[in-house]
C-alpha positions in Angstrom: 104.5 69.4 110.1 107.0 72.3 109.9 106.7 74.7 112.8 108.2 78.2 113.2 108.4 79.4 116.8 110.1 82.7 117.5 110.3 85.2 120.3 111.0 88.7 119.1 113.9 90.7 120.6 115.7 94.0 120.1 118.1 96.4 121.7 117.7 100.1 122.2 119.4 102.9 124.1 118.3 104.5 127.3 118.5 108.2 128.1 122.1 107.8 129.2 123.0 106.2 125.8 123.5 102.8 127.3 122.3 99.6 125.5 119.2 98.1 126.9 117.0 95.2 126.0 113.5 96.0 124.8 110.9 93.6 126.2 109.8 91.0 123.6 106.1 92.0 123.9 107.0 95.6 123.0 109.0 94.4 120.0 106.2 92.3 118.7 103.7 95.1 119.2 105.8 97.7 117.4 107.1 95.5 114.6 104.2 93.0 114.2 104.8 89.3 113.4 107.4 89.3 110.6 109.4 86.5 109.2 112.4 86.3 106.9 111.4 84.8 103.5 112.7 84.1 100.1 110.2 84.7 97.2 110.3 83.4 93.7 108.2 82.2 90.9 105.5 79.6 91.9 106.7 76.1 91.4 103.8 75.1 89.2 104.8 77.9 86.7 108.5 77.3 87.1 108.0 73.7 86.1 106.2 74.7 82.9 109.0 77.2 82.0 111.6 74.6 82.7 109.9 72.2 80.3 110.0 74.9 77.7 113.7 75.4 78.3 113.2 78.9 79.7 114.8 80.4 82.7 113.7 83.0 85.3 115.5 85.3 87.9 116.7 83.8 91.2 114.4 84.3 94.2 114.9 87.3 96.4 114.9 87.6 100.2 113.2 90.0 102.6 110.7 90.3 105.4 107.1 89.2 105.2 104.4 90.4 107.6 102.0 87.7 108.8 98.8 89.8 108.3 95.5 88.4 109.5 93.8 91.6 108.3 94.8 90.9 104.6 92.4 88.6 102.8 95.1 87.9 100.1 98.8 87.4 100.1 100.7 90.3 98.6 104.1 90.8 97.0 105.9 94.1 96.7 105.2 95.3 93.1 108.8 96.4 92.5 110.0 92.9 93.6 107.5 91.2 91.3 108.8 93.2 88.4 112.4 92.5 89.4 111.6 88.8 89.5 109.9 89.2 86.1 106.8 87.4 87.4 104.0 86.8 84.9 100.8 88.8 85.5 98.1 86.1 85.8 95.2 88.4 86.6 94.2 91.9 87.7 92.3 92.4 90.9 90.4 95.4 92.4 91.9 96.0 95.8 90.5 98.2 98.5 92.0 98.9 102.0 91.0 100.9 105.1 92.8 103.9 103.7 92.4 103.6 99.9 89.5 103.1 97.5 89.4 100.3 95.1 92.3 100.2 92.6 93.3 97.6 90.0 96.4 95.7 91.0 98.4 93.0 89.2 98.2 89.4 90.4 101.3 87.1 90.4 102.0 83.4 91.1 104.7 83.2 93.8 106.4 80.7 96.0 107.2 81.8 99.6 109.9 80.0 101.6 110.5 80.8 105.3 114.3 81.2 105.6 115.9 78.4 107.7 112.8 76.2 107.8 111.2 73.6 105.5 108.2 75.8 105.1 107.3 76.5 101.5 104.0 78.1 100.4 102.6 78.5 96.9 100.4 81.6 96.6 99.2 81.5 93.0 97.3 84.8 93.3 99.5 87.2 95.2 98.5 90.8 94.7 101.1 93.4 93.8 101.3 96.2 96.3 103.7 99.0 97.3 105.3 97.4 100.3 108.9 98.3 100.1 108.4 101.7 101.9 107.4 99.7 105.0 110.5 97.4 104.7 108.4 94.5 103.5 108.7 92.1 100.6 105.4 90.4 101.2 102.2 90.1 103.3 101.1 86.6 104.2 97.3 86.9 104.1 94.4 84.8 105.1 94.4 82.9 101.7 97.6 81.2 103.0 96.9 81.4 106.7 93.7 79.4 106.3 96.0 76.4 105.8 98.1 77.2 109.0 97.9 77.3 112.7 99.0 80.7 114.0 99.5 81.3 117.7 100.2 85.0 118.7 101.3 85.4 122.4 101.5 89.1 122.9 102.4 88.7 126.6 105.6 86.9 125.8 106.3 88.4 122.4 106.2 85.1 120.7 104.5 83.6 117.6 104.2 80.0 116.4 103.3 79.2 112.8 102.7 75.7 111.6 101.7 74.4 108.2 
């Protein structure tokens, strides 16, 4: 069972301009649980294209937010277009701040960088995530297959699949 365990850390400057460590619990609270990922075409679709002699763009890397508030995994819409992902459906999506809007749905493969954690999300919803510095949101559709431990006191998360 692959396990990701990380304690968040960061540096800042105090009022005198000196470098200081920011407590891990503060970093986790400010930046939320994010992981470095590589995203590409879902393996099931890639295999079909390969059998047809077709190619597709190489995966791209970025940050993914582990988002227990998202019912579905999402990919940045611009990244999905850059990857030339096929649209497999259109879903109506509503959020706390937006009314229901139609969004493209894509088949993606998510790999956590540096670990043997690979997740197929065959119905990832396209969303404008790049403005928040995100490539993806890992939602409850994927998290239902995982164990997630969030330790706010120590600024640590553990994710296992």
